[in-house]
Each structure stands twice: as structure tokens, then as C-alpha cells.
C-alpha positions in Angstrom: 22.1 2.2 -12.4 19.8 -0.6 -13.5 16.3 0.0 -12.0 13.9 -3.0 -11.9 10.3 -2.0 -12.4 6.9 -3.4 -13.4 5.6 -2.2 -16.8 2.4 -0.5 -15.6 2.0 3.2 -16.2 2.1 3.9 -12.4 5.2 1.6 -11.9 7.0 3.3 -14.7 6.2 6.8 -13.3 7.6 5.7 -10.0 10.8 4.3 -11.5 11.3 7.3 -13.8 10.8 9.6 -10.7 13.7 7.8 -8.9 15.8 7.8 -12.1 15.3 11.6 -12.3 16.2 12.1 -8.6 19.4 10.1 -9.0 20.3 12.2 -12.0 19.6 15.4 -10.2 21.5 14.5 -7.0 24.4 12.5 -8.4 24.5 13.0 -12.2 23.9 9.2 -12.6 22.4 7.8 -15.8 20.0 4.9 -15.1 18.2 2.4 -17.3 14.8 0.8 -16.5 14.5 -2.9 -16.7 10.9 -3.9 -17.1 9.9 -7.1 -15.4 6.5 -8.9 -15.5 5.5 -10.0 -12.0 3.1 -12.7 -10.8 0.6 -9.9 -10.1 0.7 -8.7 -13.7 0.3 -12.2 -15.1 -3.0 -13.0 -13.3 -4.8 -9.7 -13.4 -8.2 -11.4 -13.7 -7.7 -13.1 -10.3 -7.9 -11.7 -6.7 -4.7 -10.9 -4.9 -5.2 -13.9 -2.5 -5.8 -16.3 -5.4 -2.6 -15.1 -7.2 -0.6 -15.4 -4.0 -1.8 -19.0 -3.7 -0.9 -19.7 -7.3 2.5 -18.0 -7.1 3.3 -19.3 -3.6 4.2 -15.8 -2.3 2.6 -12.8 -0.6 4.7 -10.3 -2.6 3.1 -10.9 -5.9 3.9 -7.5 -7.3 7.6 -7.5 -6.2 8.9 -11.2 -6.2 10.4 -11.1 -9.6 11.9 -7.7 -9.1 13.6 -9.0 -5.9 14.9 -12.1 -7.9 16.5 -9.7 -10.4 18.3 -7.9 -7.5 19.5 -11.1 -6.0 20.7 -12.4 -9.4 22.6 -9.1 -9.9 20.8 -8.2 -13.1 19.4 -5.0 -11.4 20.9 -2.7 -8.9 17.7 -1.3 -7.3 14.0 -1.8 -7.4 11.2 0.8 -6.8 8.1 -0.4 -5.0 4.9 1.0 -3.6 5.4 0.2 0.0 1.8 -1.0 0.4 2.7 -3.9 -1.9 5.7 -5.0 0.1 5.5 -8.0 2.6 6.7 -7.3 6.1 9.6 -9.8 5.8 12.5 -9.0 3.4 14.4 -11.8 1.6 17.8 -12.4 3.0 20.4 -10.1 1.4 17.9 -7.3 0.5 17.2 -4.1 2.4 15.2 -0.8 2.0 17.8 2.0 2.6 15.4 4.7 1.4 11.7 5.6 1.7 11.1 8.8 -0.3 8.9 11.6 0.9 5.4 10.3 1.2 2.5 11.4 -1.0 -1.1 11.8 0.1 -1.9 8.6 2.1 -5.6 8.8 1.7 -8.0 6.9 -0.6 -10.2 8.6 -3.0 -13.6 8.0 -4.7 -14.0 8.2 -8.5 -17.6 8.1 -9.5 -19.3 7.8 -12.9 -21.4 11.0 -12.3 -19.1 12.8 -9.8 -21.2 11.8 -6.7 -19.5 11.6 -3.3 -19.7 8.4 -1.2 -22.5 9.7 1.0 -24.6 10.7 -2.0 -24.3 7.4 -4.0 -27.7 5.9 -4.6 -28.6 2.9 -2.5 -27.5 -0.3 -4.3 -24.8 1.6 -6.3 -22.0 -0.6 -7.5 -18.7 0.3 -6.0 -15.5 -1.4 -7.2 -12.4 -2.3 -5.3 -10.3 -5.4 -4.9 -9.1 -4.4 -1.4 -10.7 -6.2 1.6 -9.7 -3.1 3.7 -11.6 -0.7 1.4 -14.6 -3.0 1.0 -15.0 -3.4 4.8 -14.7 0.3 5.5 -17.1 1.3 2.7 -19.6 -1.4 4.0 -19.3 0.1 7.5 -20.1 3.6 6.3 -22.6 2.6 3.6 -23.9 -0.9 4.2 -26.5 -0.3 1.4 -24.0 -0.3 -1.4 -23.0 -3.2 -3.5 -19.2 -3.9 -3.3 -17.7 -5.6 -6.3 -14.2 -6.8 -7.1 -12.3 -4.6 -9.4 -9.3 -5.9 -11.4 -6.6 -4.4 -13.7 -4.2 -1.5 -13.5 -5.2 2.0 -12.8 -5.9 3.0 -16.4 -8.1 -0.1 -16.8 -10.0 0.7 -13.6 -10.6 4.3 -14.7 -12.0 3.2 -18.0 -14.4 0.8 -16.3 -16.0 3.5 -14.2 -16.1 5.9 -17.1 -17.9 3.3 -19.2 -20.5 2.8 -16.4 -19.5 -0.7 -15.4 -19.2 0.6 -11.9 -21.0 3.6 -10.3 -17.8 4.4 -8.4 -14.4 2.9 -7.6 -12.0 3.5 -4.7 -8.3 4.0 -5.4 -5.2 5.4 -3.7 -5.0 9.2 -4.1 -1.2 9.1 -4.5 -1.4 6.9 -7.6 -4.1 9.1 -9.2 -2.0 12.2 -8.5 1.1 10.6 -9.9 -0.7 9.7 -13.1 -2.0 13.3 -13.6 -5.6 12.2 -13.2 -6.5 14.2 -10.1 -9.3 15.9 -12.0 -11.2 12.6 -12.0 -11.4 12.5 -8.2 -15.0 13.0 -6.8 -13.9 12.9 -3.2 -10.8 12.3 -1.1 -12.0 10.0 1.7 -11.1 11.3 5.2 -9.3 8.9 7.6 -12.4 8.9 9.8 -14.2 7.0 7.0 -11.2 5.2 5.4 -7.9 4.5 7.0 -5.2 3.8 4.4 -3.2 0.7 3.8 0.1 0.2 5.5 2.7 2.1 3.5 0.2 3.7 1.2 1.6 6.7 -0.7 5.2 5.8 0.1 7.8 4.7 -2.4 10.5 2.3 -1.2 13.9 1.7 -2.8 15.2 -1.9 -2.4 18.8 -2.9 -2.9 21.3 -5.6 -2.1 22.6 -5.2 1.4 26.2 -5.6 0.3 26.0 -3.2 -2.7 27.9 -0.3 -1.0 28.0 1.9 -4.1 24.2 1.7 -4.7 23.5 2.2 -1.0 25.6 5.3 -0.9 23.8 6.9 -3.9 20.3 5.8 -2.7 20.7 7.0 0.9 20.3 10.7 -0.2 16.7 9.9 -1.4 15.5 8.8 2.1 13.0 11.0 3.9 13.4 10.2 7.7 9.8 11.2 8.7 8.3 9.0 5.9 10.6 6.2 6.8 9.7 6.2 10.5 6.0 6.3 9.7 6.2 3.4 7.3 8.3 1.5 9.8 5.7 1.9 12.6 2.9 0.8 10.2 4.8 -2.3 9.0 5.7 -3.3 12.6 2.0 -3.2 13.4 1.2 -5.3 10.4 3.9 -7.8 11.3 2.6 -8.1 14.8 -0.8 -9.0 13.4 0.9 -11.4 11.0 -1.0 -10.0 8.0 -0.2 -9.6 4.3 -1.7 -6.8 2.3 -5.0 -8.7 2.1 -6.4 -8.3 5.6 -9.0 -5.7 6.5 -6.5 -3.4 8.3 -6.1 0.3 8.0 -3.2 2.2 9.6 -1.7 5.7 9.5 1.4 7.0 11.3 2.5 10.6 11.2 4.3 13.2 13.2 2.1 15.5 15.4 3.4 18.0 17.9 6.8 16.3 18.1 5.3 12.9 18.7 4.7 9.9 16.4 1.0 9.2 16.3 -0.2 5.8 15.0 -3.8 4.9 14.5 -5.2 1.6 13.1 -8.4 -0.3 12.7 -9.3 -3.9 12.0 -12.7 -4.6 10.4 -14.7 -7.7 9.8 -15.3 -8.3 6.1 -19.0 -7.1 6.3 -17.9 -3.9 8.1 -20.2 -4.5 11.0 -17.5 -5.3 13.6 -14.3 -3.4 14.1 -11.6 -2.4 16.6 -10.0 1.0 16.2 -7.2 2.3 18.5 -4.3 4.7 18.5 -1.1 5.3 20.4 1.5 8.0 20.5 5.2 7.6 21.1 8.7 9.0 20.5 9.7 9.4 16.8 12.8 7.3 17.4 10.8 4.3 18.6 8.6 3.7 15.5 9.1 -0.1 15.6 8.2 -0.4 19.3 5.1 1.8 18.7 3.8 -0.4 15.9 4.4 -3.6 17.9 2.6 -2.1 21.0 -0.4 -1.0 19.0 -0.7 -4.4 17.4 -0.8 -5.9 20.9 -3.4 -3.3 22.0 -5.6 -4.3 19.0 -5.3 -8.0 19.8 -6.3 -7.4 23.4 -9.3 -5.4 22.2 -10.6 -8.2 20.0 -8.8 -7.9 16.7 -7.7 -11.5 16.9 -11.3 -12.7 16.9 -12.2 -10.4 14.0 -9.3 -11.6 11.9 -10.3 -15.2 12.6 -13.7 -14.4 11.2 -11.8 -13.1 8.1 -9.9 -16.4 7.9 -6.8 -15.1 9.5 -5.2 -16.0 12.9 -2.8 -14.0 14.9 0.1 -15.8 16.6 1.0 -14.7 20.0 4.7 -14.7 21.1 
């Protein structure tokens, strides 16, 4: 198997994890094909700026998908939070592996928790979602853009360039840096990004052999949760750079989906949740998207420079 991957430490961990799983389950030998994406080429720019330059929303996966379509790779491994809601023709996601911790975490220079940071403390994150939710909880903090891969970000906070940074807990755990976490932020303070903590395997829709091998890696509960979240995001017509947090999971035999949309300054927000049948993940996501729009999310997203189309 030829596995397309980015070259960052986290991307390589993810690709090697899938390579090991394929070897364990099927005895298959795989090779990693490292590909530099648009997101890797413009690490000094914001995601929205890079998307504009590259002409695509999926700045961290576009070139991996091109390798799949060209037949130079058999599968690609992605963090689902980086994947746009629309797949290119001919490509599908037959497997979402078992989800890691969905929550965000705070890594601070002196080990302080979010509530204990000094007023005016410099907090780094490039995510509008994280910035808005931190501003809502601690409007007295200074939110600054943070660029680079995870290793670079950790070095910046260790050097004191930032008093704290916010990152995905799953990525920190996968890199073996859990000891650096000062606090795992509860969903009451910080709802995660759509698909956060989940790895998706993308293949060509007509590649039956690869589909057969990859299918065994799918975790149905993780797949349904990510499906609900992505349906919600699609209903709001948003890419990864809108101030939206969402989390779907099984509770007492039901699928529970909660989501929030924030203004960039964190002052205005709409937060709602719905429950439904596990087999109706797509419908649940669409329905909650409509509930959010009716509750005022459309106006908040317009303030953030986004508009929601109504069908």
C-alpha cells in the first residue's frame, strides 16, 4: 500500500499508525509517500490567507488527494478537522478510526490554567473557533495568531513568546507530549472543531482492493459522530475557519450533538443541542444546523464575514 502523508511529525505519526494497523490486520507492507501541501508551504500565513492563495479550502489535503486521483498513492490519512465537507469526485472516506480525545488543551509557560492566567496574558492560537471561545470565557486576555507545526508551537510557548497556547489534546497525546498539558479544556468552555480527534482514511471509490483492506479499520461510532458534525458544518456552509464548535457522541443509546457559533469577539453566541437515532447522523446534523440558523447563527456568521445559504 502507498500511503500519502504530509511530512510533519504529527502527520507521520498518523500515517505510521495506519501502516501498523494494516500490517497487524492483513499482513500488508506499506510505504509512506511524503507530500508537501499548500498549508505546509505558507506556514507564516493564516489558514484563510493560504486558502485564498491556493484557491482551495482543503489546504492540508489538496495535494494528497491529487496523488490519489493520479494513482501515485492508494490511500491518504487525514485529521478529519482539516477535511472540507465536499469530497472530490471519485474519492471517498471508507473508514474513520476510533476517535481520540476530542477536547482542546491549554499549554502554558508556567503551568497556569486558563482561569488563572494573568489579565493581558498572551494566548496563541490560529483558530477563530478557539479565539472566540477563549475571548468569551476570558475577555481580558490578548489573543494572538500562532503559526507552525505542533513542535514549533510548543517551542514558542516554552521560550516565553506566548504565555499560553491552545492545541488539540489528541495531537499532543499522539506526539507523546501529554506532560506539557496544563489543563484539558471542558466542552462547557471550549467545544471542539468538527472532526477533531478523528483520523479519516481516503481512497479512490473504484479501488476495490484498498477499500476491502481499509474497511476493517472503521469505527462505526466514531464514523457516525463525525458524519453528524460534518453534516452540521455543511448546512452552515462553513470551512474549518468559522467560529463553530461541535461535538457528537453516543449517550444512553442516542446520538447527542451539541454545537455553538460565536462572534469573533466572543460576545455573541448561539449554542444548541439535539438528540437523535444513531442511524440518522446526517439528518441530525442538518437539523441542528437549521436550529442554529433559526436561533440567529446566520446573523453572527455574517458578522464574521460568512453567509449561510438557505435551501
